[in-house]
C-alpha positions in Angstrom: 107.2 67.2 63.5 104.2 65.2 62.3 102.4 63.0 64.9 102.5 59.3 64.4 99.4 57.1 64.2 98.3 56.1 67.7 99.4 59.3 69.5 96.8 60.5 71.9 95.9 64.1 72.6 93.4 64.0 75.5 90.7 61.6 74.4 91.6 61.9 70.7 93.7 59.1 69.1 95.6 60.3 66.0 95.1 58.1 62.9 96.6 59.9 59.9 97.8 63.3 58.6 95.3 64.7 56.1 96.7 68.2 55.5 99.2 70.9 56.5 99.6 74.6 56.0 100.5 77.9 57.6 97.9 77.4 60.3 99.2 74.0 61.3 98.7 70.3 60.6 95.3 68.6 60.4 94.9 64.9 61.4 92.1 62.4 61.2 91.5 61.1 64.7 89.2 58.9 66.8 87.2 60.4 69.7 87.5 57.5 72.1 84.7 58.8 74.3 82.0 58.9 71.6 83.6 56.5 69.1 83.5 58.9 66.2 85.9 60.3 63.6 87.0 63.9 64.2 89.5 66.3 62.7 92.3 67.5 65.0 94.2 70.7 64.0 97.6 71.1 65.6 98.3 74.8 65.9 101.7 76.4 65.3 104.1 76.7 68.2 103.8 80.5 67.9 100.4 80.2 69.6 101.9 78.8 72.8 104.5 81.6 73.0 101.9 84.4 72.7 99.4 84.2 75.6 97.3 87.1 74.3 97.0 85.6 70.9 96.1 82.2 72.4 93.4 83.8 74.6 91.8 85.6 71.7 91.8 82.4 69.6 90.1 80.5 72.5 87.4 83.1 72.7 86.8 83.0 69.0 86.7 79.2 69.0 84.1 79.2 71.8 82.0 81.7 69.9 82.1 79.7 66.7 81.3 76.5 68.6 78.1 78.1 69.7 76.9 78.6 66.1 75.5 75.1 65.6 74.5 75.5 62.0 74.6 72.7 59.3 76.6 75.0 56.9 79.3 75.9 59.4 82.1 73.5 60.5 81.2 72.3 64.0 83.9 72.8 66.6 83.8 70.1 69.3 86.7 70.9 71.6 90.0 72.9 72.2 92.8 71.8 74.4 96.5 71.6 75.1 98.9 68.8 76.0 102.6 69.1 76.7 102.7 72.5 75.0 100.8 71.4 71.9 97.7 73.4 71.3 94.9 71.7 69.3 91.4 72.3 68.0 88.9 69.5 67.4 86.2 69.7 64.8 83.8 67.4 62.9 85.5 65.2 60.3 84.5 66.0 56.7 84.8 63.9 53.5 84.8 65.7 50.2 86.7 68.6 48.7 87.1 72.4 49.1 85.3 74.7 46.7 88.7 75.7 45.4 89.2 72.0 44.3 85.8 72.1 42.6 86.8 75.3 40.7 90.0 73.7 39.4 88.3 72.8 36.2 86.6 76.2 35.7 83.1 77.5 36.3 80.5 75.4 38.0 77.2 74.6 36.4 74.8 77.5 37.1 72.3 75.5 39.0 75.0 74.0 41.3 76.6 77.4 41.9 73.3 78.9 43.1 72.6 75.9 45.3 76.0 76.4 46.9 75.6 80.1 47.2 72.3 79.7 49.1 74.0 77.4 51.6 76.8 79.9 52.1 74.3 82.7 52.7 72.5 80.6 55.3 75.7 79.8 57.1 76.8 83.5 57.1 73.4 84.6 58.3 73.6 82.3 61.3 77.1 83.6 62.1 76.1 87.2 61.7 73.1 86.7 64.0 75.6 85.8 66.7 77.8 88.9 65.9 80.6 86.8 64.3 82.2 88.0 61.1 84.3 85.5 59.0 86.7 88.1 57.5 88.3 85.6 55.2 85.6 84.0 53.1 87.2 82.4 50.0 86.9 79.0 48.1 89.7 77.5 50.2 87.5 78.1 53.3 84.4 76.5 51.9 84.2 72.7 52.0 81.8 70.6 49.8 80.9 67.2 51.4 80.2 64.1 49.4 76.5 64.6 49.8 76.6 68.2 48.5 76.4 70.0 51.9 78.6 73.1 52.1 80.5 73.9 55.3 82.2 77.2 56.0 85.6 76.7 57.6 87.8 78.8 59.9 85.2 81.3 61.1 87.0 84.0 63.0 90.5 82.6 62.4 91.6 85.4 60.1 92.3 87.5 63.3 95.2 85.2 64.2 96.7 84.1 60.9 100.1 84.9 59.5 101.3 88.2 58.1 102.1 87.1 54.5 99.9 88.0 51.5 100.1 86.0 48.2 98.0 85.5 45.1 97.5 81.8 45.9 94.9 82.0 48.7 97.1 82.7 51.8 95.8 85.2 54.3 96.8 88.7 55.1 96.2 88.9 58.8 97.0 90.6 62.1 94.7 91.6 64.9 91.6 93.5 64.1 93.6 96.7 64.4 92.3 99.6 62.3 94.8 100.6 59.7 96.1 97.1 59.1 94.8 95.1 56.1 93.6 91.6 56.7 92.0 89.0 54.5 92.9 87.3 51.3 93.9 89.2 48.2 91.1 88.9 45.6 88.4 88.4 48.2 88.9 91.4 50.5 86.3 94.0 50.8 87.3 97.7 50.1 87.2 98.4 53.9 89.5 95.5 54.5 92.0 96.8 51.9 91.9 100.2 53.6 92.5 98.6 57.0 89.2 100.0 58.4 87.0 98.5 61.1 84.8 95.7 59.7 81.3 94.4 60.1 79.2 91.6 58.6 78.8 93.5 55.3 82.5 92.8 54.6 81.6 89.1 54.4 78.8 90.0 51.9 81.4 91.6 49.6 83.6 88.5 49.8 80.5 86.3 49.1 79.9 88.3 45.9 83.5 87.6 44.8 83.1 83.9 45.5 79.8 83.6 43.7 81.2 85.6 40.7 84.1 83.0 40.5 81.7 80.1 40.8 79.6 81.3 37.8 82.5 82.6 35.6 85.4 80.4 36.5 87.6 83.5 36.9 88.3 85.8 39.9 86.3 89.0 40.1 89.4 91.2 40.8 92.7 90.4 39.0 96.3 91.6 39.0 99.8 90.4 38.8 100.6 91.4 42.4 98.6 91.7 45.6 98.9 95.5 45.3 97.3 95.5 41.9 94.5 93.2 43.1 93.7 95.5 46.0 93.8 98.5 43.7 91.2 96.8 41.5 89.0 96.1 44.5 89.0 99.8 45.4 88.5 101.2 41.9 87.2 98.7 39.4 84.1 96.6 38.7 84.4 93.1 37.4 83.2 92.3 33.8 79.5 91.7 33.5 78.4 88.1 33.8 75.7 88.7 31.2 78.5 88.6 28.6 80.2 85.6 30.0 80.1 82.1 28.4 77.6 80.8 29.2 75.8 84.0 30.0 74.2 84.6 33.3 70.7 86.1 33.7 70.8 89.9 34.4 68.9 89.5 37.6 71.6 87.2 39.0 74.3 89.5 37.8 72.6 92.5 39.5 72.5 90.5 42.8 76.2 89.8 42.6 77.0 93.5 41.8 74.8 94.6 44.8 77.1 92.4 47.0 80.2 94.1 45.4 79.3 97.7 46.0 82.3 99.6 47.2 80.3 101.4 49.9 79.0 99.0 52.6 75.8 101.0 52.9 74.9 100.2 49.3 75.3 96.4 49.7 72.8 93.9 51.0 72.5 94.7 54.7 72.1 91.1 55.9 73.0 87.7 54.6 69.5 86.6 55.1 68.2 89.3 52.7 70.9 88.3 50.3 69.8 84.7 50.4 66.2 85.7 49.8 67.0 87.9 46.8 69.3 85.2 45.4 66.5 82.7 45.6 64.2 85.1 43.7 66.8 86.0 41.1 67.6 82.3 40.5 64.2 81.9 39.0 65.5 83.6 35.9 69.0 82.2 36.0 68.4 79.6 33.3 66.8 82.0 30.8 69.6 82.4 28.3 69.9 84.8 25.4 69.4 83.3 22.0 72.7 84.8 20.5 74.0 81.3 19.7 70.8 80.4 17.9 71.0 83.7 15.9 74.6 82.9 14.9 73.5 79.6 13.5 70.6 81.1 11.5 72.5 81.0 8.1 72.9 77.3 8.4 69.2 76.5 8.8 67.7 74.2 6.1 65.6 75.7 3.3 62.2 75.0 5.0 62.9 77.9 7.3 62.3 80.4 4.5 58.5 79.7 4.2 58.2 80.1 8.0 59.9 83.5 7.8 57.5 84.6 5.0 54.5 83.5 7.2 55.9 85.5 10.1 56.2 88.6 8.0 52.5 88.2 6.9 51.4 88.2 10.6 53.8 91.0 11.6 50.9 93.0 13.0 50.7 90.4 15.8 54.4 90.6 16.8 54.0 93.4 19.3 51.3 91.4 21.1 53.4 88.3 21.3 56.5 90.2 22.4 54.5 91.8 25.2 53.2 88.5 26.3 56.6 86.8 26.3 58.2 89.8 28.1 55.5 89.7 30.8 56.2 86.0 31.4 60.0 86.5 31.5 59.8 89.5 33.8 61.0 88.6 37.3 59.1 89.8 40.3 60.4 92.9 42.1 60.5 93.1 45.9 60.7 96.2 48.1 61.4 95.9 51.8 59.3 98.1 54.1 60.4 97.4 57.7 63.9 97.1 59.2 63.3 96.8 63.0 63.7 93.6 65.0 60.4 91.8 66.0 57.3 90.2 64.6 54.7 91.5 62.1 51.3 90.1 62.9 48.9 91.6 60.3 49.4 94.1 57.4 46.9 95.6 54.9 46.9 98.0 52.0 44.6 101.0 52.2 42.0 101.4 49.4 44.3 103.6 47.4 47.1 101.0 47.5 49.7 103.5 48.5 49.3 103.4 52.3 50.4 100.4 54.4 48.9 99.7 57.8 50.4 97.0 60.0 50.6 95.6 63.5 54.0 94.8 64.9 55.8 94.1 68.1 59.2 95.6 67.8 62.2 95.0 70.1 60.1 92.9 72.5 57.5 95.7 73.1 53.8 95.0 73.0 52.2 95.0 69.6 50.9 98.3 68.2 49.6 99.6 64.9 51.8 101.6 62.4 51.0 103.5 59.3 53.5 104.0 56.4 53.7 104.8 52.7 54.7 102.4 49.9 57.5 104.7 48.8 59.1 105.2 52.2 60.5 103.2 55.1 59.3 105.6 57.9 56.2 104.5 59.9 54.2 106.4 62.5 52.4 104.7 65.3 48.6 105.1 65.3 48.7 106.0 69.0 46.1 103.8 70.5 48.4 101.7 72.7 48.8 97.9 72.7 46.7 96.6 69.8 46.7 94.5 66.7 45.3 95.2 63.2 42.6 93.0 61.8 41.3 94.8 58.7 41.1 98.1 56.8 37.8 99.2 55.2 37.2 100.9 51.8 36.5 104.1 53.8 39.7 104.1 55.8 38.2 102.6 59.0 40.4 100.2 60.9 39.1 97.0 62.7 41.5 96.5 65.5 42.0 94.1 68.5 42.3 95.9 71.8 43.8 94.3 75.0 45.2 91.4 72.9 46.1 88.3 74.9 48.1 85.3 73.6 45.8 82.5 72.9 47.9 79.7 71.4 50.4 79.3 68.6 50.9 82.9 67.4 47.3 83.9 67.6 45.6 86.4 70.1 42.2 87.1 71.4 40.8 90.4 72.6 38.2 93.1 72.1 37.1 94.1 68.6 37.0 97.8 68.0 37.0 100.3 65.1 39.1 103.5 64.8 39.7 105.9 61.9 43.0 105.7 60.0 43.8 109.2 61.3 43.7 107.8 64.9 41.4 108.7 67.8 39.5 106.8 70.5 38.6 103.3 69.4 34.9 102.2 69.6 34.5 98.8 71.1 32.2 96.3 69.4 32.6 92.7 70.5 34.5 90.6 73.0 36.5 87.4 72.6 37.4 88.1 68.9 40.4 86.5 67.2 40.1 87.9 63.6 37.8 90.0 61.4 37.4 91.4 57.9 35.4 94.3 56.4 32.8 93.8 53.7 33.9 95.3 50.3 31.7 98.3 50.8 33.0 98.9 54.4 29.6 98.7 56.0 30.0 95.4 58.0 32.4 93.0 59.5 32.7 89.2 59.5 34.4 88.0 62.7 35.8 84.9 64.3 34.6 84.8 67.9 36.1 82.5 70.6 38.2 80.9 68.0 35.4 78.6 66.8 32.5 80.7 65.4 32.3 82.6 62.1 29.8 85.4 62.5 28.2 87.6 59.9 26.6 89.9 60.6 28.1 90.0 64.1 25.9 87.8 66.3 24.8 85.5 63.5 26.8 82.2 63.3 27.5 81.1 59.7 29.9 78.3 60.5 31.2 76.7 63.6 34.4 74.6 63.9 35.1 71.7 66.1 38.7 73.1 66.4 39.4 76.7 65.5 39.1 79.2 62.6 41.4 81.9 61.2 41.9 84.4 58.4 38.4 85.2 57.2 38.4 87.3 54.0 35.5 88.7 52.0 35.5 88.1 48.3 35.6 91.3 46.1 31.9 90.8 45.1 30.8 90.5 48.7 29.1 87.1 48.2 31.6 84.7 49.7 33.9 84.5 52.7 37.1 82.4 52.6 38.7 81.2 55.8 40.9 78.5 57.2 39.3 75.7 59.4 41.5 73.7 61.7 39.2 70.8 62.6 41.1 69.7 65.7 41.9 72.2 68.5 45.6 72.4 69.3 46.9 71.5 65.8 48.0 73.6 62.9 46.6 71.3 60.2 43.8 73.0 58.3 41.5 73.2 55.3 40.7 76.1 53.1 36.9 76.8 53.0 34.5 79.2 51.3 31.1 80.0 52.7 28.2 82.0 51.2 26.1 84.4 53.2 23.6 81.7 54.0 26.1 79.6 55.7 26.7 77.0 52.9 30.3 76.0 53.2 32.6 74.2 50.7 36.1 72.9 51.3 38.3 73.9 48.3 41.7 72.7 49.6 42.9 70.4 52.3 46.1 69.3 54.1 47.8 72.5 54.9 50.1 71.9 57.9 50.5 75.6 58.5 48.4 78.4 57.0 49.6 81.9 57.8 47.5 84.2 55.7 45.0 84.6 52.9 43.7 87.2 50.4 41.5 87.3 47.3 43.0 88.1 43.9 41.7 91.4 42.5 39.4 89.7 40.0 37.9 87.4 42.7 38.6 84.2 40.8 41.3 82.9 43.2 42.2 83.0 46.8 45.9 83.3 47.5 47.2 81.5 50.6 50.5 81.2 52.4 51.0 77.8 53.9 53.0 74.5 53.9 52.3 71.1 52.6 53.4 67.8 54.1 57.2 67.5 54.1 57.8 71.2 53.8 59.2 73.5 56.5 58.6 77.0 55.1 55.4 78.7 54.1 55.0 79.4 50.3 52.3 81.2 48.4 49.6 79.2 46.7 46.6 80.3 44.5 43.4 78.3 44.8 40.4 78.8 42.5 36.8 78.6 43.6 36.5 75.1 42.3 39.7 73.9 44.1 42.4 74.1 41.4 45.7 74.8 43.0 48.9 76.3 41.8 52.1 77.5 43.3 52.6 81.3 43.0 56.1 81.6 44.5 58.5 80.2 47.0 61.4 81.9 48.7 64.3 81.2 51.0 62.5 81.0 54.3 58.8 81.4 55.2 56.5 83.9 53.5 53.3 85.0 55.1 50.7 86.6 52.8 48.9 89.6 54.3 47.1 91.4 51.4 46.8 91.9 47.7 46.1 95.4 46.3 43.8 96.3 43.4 46.8 96.6 41.0 48.1 93.1 42.0 50.8 94.2 44.4 51.2 91.6 47.2 52.0 92.5 50.8 53.8 89.8 52.6 56.3 89.2 55.5 59.4 87.1 55.3 59.6 85.2 58.6 62.5 83.6 60.3 60.9 80.9 62.5 62.9 79.4 65.3 62.2 77.1 68.2 65.1 77.1 70.6 66.3 76.4 74.1 67.5 78.6 76.9 69.0 77.2 80.1 70.4 78.4 83.4 73.4 76.4 84.5 74.1 76.0 88.2 75.5 79.2 89.5 75.7 80.7 86.0 73.9 83.0 83.6 71.1 82.0 81.2 72.4 80.9 77.8 71.0 79.7 74.5 71.5 76.0 73.9 69.6 75.7 70.6 71.2 73.3 68.2 69.5 73.4 64.8 66.2 75.1 63.8 63.6 73.3 65.9 65.1 72.6 69.3 62.6 71.7 72.0 63.5 71.2 75.6 62.8 67.6 76.9 64.5 67.1 80.3 67.3 68.1 82.6 69.4 65.9 84.8 69.1 66.2 88.6 72.6 67.7 88.9 71.7 70.3 86.2 74.7 69.4 84.0 72.9 67.6 81.1 69.8 68.4 79.0 68.0 66.2 76.6 66.1 67.8 73.7 64.5 67.0 70.4 65.2 68.3 66.9 62.5 67.9 64.2 63.0 70.7 61.6 64.7 71.2 58.2 68.1 70.1 59.5 66.8 66.6 60.4 64.6 66.3 57.3 61.5 66.7 59.5 62.3 63.6 61.5 62.3 63.7 65.3 65.6 62.9 67.0 66.7 63.0 70.6 70.0 64.8 71.5 71.9 65.4 74.7 74.4 68.1 75.5 76.1 69.7 78.5 74.3 72.7 80.0 77.5 74.7 79.7 77.4 74.5 75.9 79.3 71.4 74.9 78.4 70.0 71.5 75.2 67.9 71.2 75.2 64.2 70.6 72.4 62.5 68.7 71.0 59.4 70.5 68.2 58.2 68.2 64.7 58.8 67.1 61.9 60.0 69.4 61.0 62.8 71.7 62.7 62.9 75.2 60.9 63.4 78.5 63.2 62.3 81.3 66.8 61.5 82.2 67.5 58.7 84.6 69.1 59.6 88.0 72.4 58.1 86.9 72.3 60.0 83.6 72.8 56.7 81.6 69.4 56.7 79.9 66.9 59.0 78.4 63.3 57.9 78.0 61.6 58.9 74.8 58.3 58.2 72.9 58.4 57.3 69.2 56.3 59.0 66.6 54.8 55.7 65.5 51.3 54.6 66.1 50.8 53.0 68.5 53.8 54.8 70.2 56.6 53.0 72.0 58.5 53.8 75.1 62.2 53.5 74.4 65.3 54.0 76.6 68.2 55.5 74.7 71.7 55.2 76.2 73.6 58.4 76.6 77.0 56.7 76.0 77.7 53.1 74.9 75.0 50.4 74.8 71.9 49.5 72.8 68.4 51.1 73.1 65.8 49.2 75.2 62.4 49.1 73.5 59.2 48.2 75.2 56.1 46.7 73.4 53.8 49.3 71.8 51.0 50.5 74.2 47.6 50.8 72.7 46.2 54.3 72.5 48.3 57.4 73.2 51.1 57.8 75.7 53.0 60.9 76.8 55.3 62.4 79.4 57.1 59.3 80.6 59.1 60.2 83.8 61.6 58.2 85.8 60.6 57.4 89.4 62.9 57.3 92.4 65.9 55.1 91.7 65.2 54.9 88.0 63.7 51.4 87.9 60.2 52.5 87.1 58.6 55.0 84.8 55.3 56.8 85.2 53.4 58.1 82.2 50.1 59.4 80.9 47.9 57.0 78.8 44.9 58.2 76.9 42.3 55.5 76.3 39.6 56.9 74.1 38.0 59.8 76.0 39.6 58.8 79.4 43.1 59.6 80.7 45.0 57.9 83.4 48.5 57.6 84.9 50.3 54.2 84.6 53.6 52.8 85.8 56.0 50.6 83.9 58.6 48.3 85.6 61.7 48.6 83.5 63.0 45.1 84.4 59.9 43.1 83.7 57.9 45.4 81.4 54.8 45.1 83.6 52.3 48.0 83.2 49.8 48.9 85.9 47.6 51.9 86.9 49.3 54.4 89.2 46.6 56.9 90.0 42.8 57.0 89.9 41.2 57.6 86.4 41.2 61.2 85.4 44.0 62.3 87.9 47.0 63.5 85.9 50.5 64.6 87.1 54.1 64.2 86.1 55.9 65.9 89.0 57.3 63.2 91.2 59.0 63.3 94.6 62.7 62.4 94.7 62.0 59.1 96.4 59.4 58.2 93.7 56.6 57.6 96.1 54.4 60.7 95.6 53.1 62.7 92.7 51.8 66.2 92.3 48.6 65.9 90.3 45.2 67.3 89.6 41.9 66.3 87.9 39.2 67.9 85.7 36.8 68.0 88.6 39.5 69.6 90.8 42.2 71.5 88.9 44.1 72.5 92.0 47.5 70.7 92.4 47.5 68.2 95.3 50.0 65.5 96.5 49.0 61.9 95.7 50.6 58.9 97.3 51.3 56.2 94.7 50.6 53.6 97.4 47.0 54.9 97.6 45.0 57.0 100.0 43.4 60.4 99.7 45.4 63.4 98.3 47.0 66.0 100.5 46.4 69.7 99.8 49.4 72.0 99.1 49.3 75.0 101.4 50.3 78.4 100.0 49.8 77.8 96.3 47.6 80.3 94.4 44.8 79.3 92.0 46.7 80.4 88.9 50.0 78.8 90.0 51.3 75.3 89.4 54.1 73.0 90.6 56.8 72.3 88.0 59.4 70.3 90.1 59.9 68.6 93.4 63.3 69.0 95.1 64.7 68.8 98.6 63.7 70.4 101.9 63.2 72.8 103.5 61.2 74.3 100.5 60.9 71.3 98.2 58.4 72.5 95.6 59.2 74.7 92.7 56.2 76.7 91.7 55.5 78.8 88.6 53.8 82.1 89.6 53.3 85.6 88.2 55.3 88.7 88.9 54.0 91.7 87.0 53.6 90.9 83.3 56.1 88.0 83.5 56.5 84.7 85.3 58.7 83.8 88.2 59.8 80.7 90.0 59.2 80.3 93.7 60.1 77.6 96.3 57.4 76.4 98.5 56.9 74.3 101.7 53.6 72.4 101.0 52.9 71.9 104.7 53.5 75.4 106.1 52.9 77.4 103.0 56.3 79.3 103.4 57.5 80.5 100.1 60.6 82.3 98.7 61.3 83.9 95.4 63.9 81.9 93.4 64.3 83.1 89.8 62.6 85.1 87.0 61.7 82.6 84.3 60.8 85.3 81.7 62.9 88.4 82.0 62.9 91.3 79.6 60.9 90.4 76.5 63.1 89.3 73.6 62.3 90.5 70.0 60.0 88.1 68.2 59.6 85.7 71.1 55.9 84.9 71.5 55.9 81.9 73.8 58.0 80.0 76.4 57.2 76.4 77.3 58.6 73.0 78.3 60.2 74.3 81.6 62.4 71.6 83.2 64.0 72.3 86.6 67.1 70.5 88.0 66.0 70.3 91.6 69.4 69.3 93.1 71.3 72.1 91.4 68.8 75.0 91.0 69.2 75.0 87.2 66.6 74.9 84.5 66.0 74.8 80.7 63.0 75.7 78.6 61.8 76.1 75.0 61.2 79.4 73.3 59.2 80.1 70.1 60.5 83.1 68.1 59.5 84.7 64.8 61.4 87.6 63.3 59.5 89.3 60.5 60.2 91.9 57.8 57.5 93.3 55.6 57.8 93.4 51.8 55.8 94.4 48.7 56.0 92.1 45.7 55.2 93.3 42.2 54.9 91.0 39.1 53.6 87.8 40.8 50.9 86.1 38.9 
C-alpha cells in the first residue's frame, strides 16, 4: 500500500510517490535533519522475510555508499521501521537514459559525452571492487544539467527471478551456473551463469553505447532465449554503415567492449574511457556517400571544375596522402600494467628500447628496461634509484639514494651506469634532474632544486624558487627547462637558455608542468602541463619564439616523458588523487575521501566528525568545506573556504576564504548562518579554536614577519598572542598554552599565552614534533620515526616518559608519495590525514603532430 504524504520513516518525511516497480516504491521525501530533498525507496516485503537476503543487501548498500563519485547515485542511509525496509539516496531531477532513447539515437556528440561519464563512474566502482552486473539504459539517469548518474549498483544480486524483453532483471544470488542481468545487456559470461568480474560491466557498457549511437539494441531476438543466443554467437551490425555513420575508430572501440572473451576486452573502465576520448576525435568525420549520391544534381558549373581536376591529376596522390595523414587518428600502445607510479621514462637511441623508473606495489622506485613490442620488463638491478636521462651511447644518468623533496620530486646522488647494468659511478650530490648532451659527452643538471649547471659546476641559471625538466635541444645549442619562480608552488614558466647563460621565457602560466621533450627537428618543445581552470595535464607544443598549440588532450592527466627520432611519443597516463584516511575510535583505518581532491582539515575532540576541503574537478576548482562522520556517513557541504578547526561543541567550523585579503569565517555544521569577520590585511592561516571555543588563535604574515594572533569571537577584537617569530598551532585543552617554535630555536617548547618564558619539553628528539595536546598522564601526541615510516607516541613533557601509540604510515600503498595534514582527536585517540596518490601507466603514441 502506498505511503501517504506526511508519513515519517525515521527522520524522512514522505512527500509524494514518484515511481514503482519490482524492486519497490520510490518516494520524494524531506530529510528533516539537513532540510534537503531525498529519494526513499521502500523495498518489497520479501526482504524482511529473508534475513540472509537482507544482510547481503545491507552490505552492498554500504559498499556503494562508500563510492562517493559524481557519476554514481549517492546512497545516504538505510533503515527499517515497523517492518518496512527502506533505502535513502540523493533526489534527482531529469530522466533515465531509456527515456532519452525513446525517440531513437542520440546525437553523436551527446552520446560520447554520456559514455565518458558512465566510464568514469564504472572506473570508480571497479576500483572499489564493486561490479554493477546490470548496466542498462533504465539504470542510467540524466539530470537536468546533463550529469549522468549510474543507479542500482550491486542491486542485481537481489532482484527478482523474471526475465523479459522490456528491461526487467534476471537475478538471483551470485551463484555460478545461474544467469543474472537484463536480456540484451548481459555479457556472455552472465548468459552462461559463470562467475563475473568488472569486465562484464564493460561488455554491458558496449551494448549501451551501441544503442545510444544507433537507436537500436546491439543484440536482438523475439524471446529472451534468442537474445542470449545472439550475445553468445553473433556480432551486432557495423555502426560505420548506420545512418548517420559512425567513425570506424569509435566502432572499433565499441567492438572491443563487445568481445565474447573477457580477456580480449578493455581490461579496465579507465582505459576504456581514455580510448573513447581518443577515438571521439574522429567521430564527426563522416563519409561523403551522401554528397556522392547528389553529384548528378550539381549545377553545370561543376563540369569545368572536373576538367580542371583531371588536368592536375598528377597531384592527386599528393593531396590524398596529405588528407589521409590529417585524418589518421593517433595509435596508442600500453606498456605497463602494474600498480604504482612511473617517475621518468626515456627511449634508447634506437627508439626500440624503453627505460623507465617506477615504484610498483608500494616498493621503492627502481629502473626497468623493456622493448617497444613487448610488455615484459627487467629490473636494471642497481637497487632503489630513479632514471634521469639516457645518452646516445646507452649510458644512463640515474639518481641514487633518492629522497622525497616536495610535491612528487626527489633529490639524491647523480650517477652513471651502462644500460646493461653494473656498478653506478657517482658524480654529484644534491641533484634533482639531469639530461645528456646530444653527443652523450656531458650532462646538464639541476642541483639543490635551484641551480642549472652545465658543465657540472658552472651555473648557467639560478631560480628564486625551483627548477625542473632540463632538456638539451637536438643541435646541442639550447637547454629548455621549467622555472617555478616561487618555492613551494607548482606555477611555472617555460624557459630556454643558451650555453652562455642567456635565458628567454617562451611560455608562462602553467599551473602544473609534468614533463618536456624537444621535437625531432628541434623547432618545438613539447610540454605536458595545465593552464588556469584545468585539472588534468595535456600536451602542448611551444616554438622557440613562443607560439603555442595544443597537441592532444585525454581523459585524465598525461605526463610527457620523451619523443623518439621517428616522432613516437612516450607518456604516462596518470590518475591523480588527493584523499583522506582516518582512524575512528576503537576502529580500523578507513578511506574517507569524497571527490577527487579531498584534504583533511580538522577532527572533533571526540573523534566522530572530520572537516575537510574539496577543490578539484568535482567542485569546478572552487574550494568548499565539508563535514562527515568518521565512520563513513555521507558528507555535507557547509560553504566556501578551507577548514582548520572544529569548535568544542561541534557546532562550528572555522575556515579561511580564498579571497585576498582572506577572511575568517565560522560555518555552522547544522542550522544557522555563517559568521564572517572583517578581512585581515596580509596573509592568515591555521585558525584554531581555543579552550571553550570563544577565541581563535591564528598565524598572520605581515610582509617578511610572522606572528600569532588571537581573535575574540564575540567582539571581533584581534591582538598578538605570542612574540614575533614564534609560531605554533597546538593548543592545550584549556586554551592557555601553546606548543610553538621559532626560526632561531626550531625545538618545540611550551608557551603560556599569559606571557613569560617558554618551558622545554623533556624527552622529544630533534627530528620529532608535537601534533596534538590531550589529557594526562601522557598529554602530548608526538610524530616520530620508526624504521622507514612514521609513528605516533604519547609523551609527558615534564618527566619525558613516552609510550608508542600508533603507526601513522603503515605498509606503503601503491602510488602514494606523501602523507600530510595529520589531525588527532585527543579525547578519543582517533586521527585523520591527507594522502597524495598517483597511479601511472606508460604508453607509446604514434601519429601525434
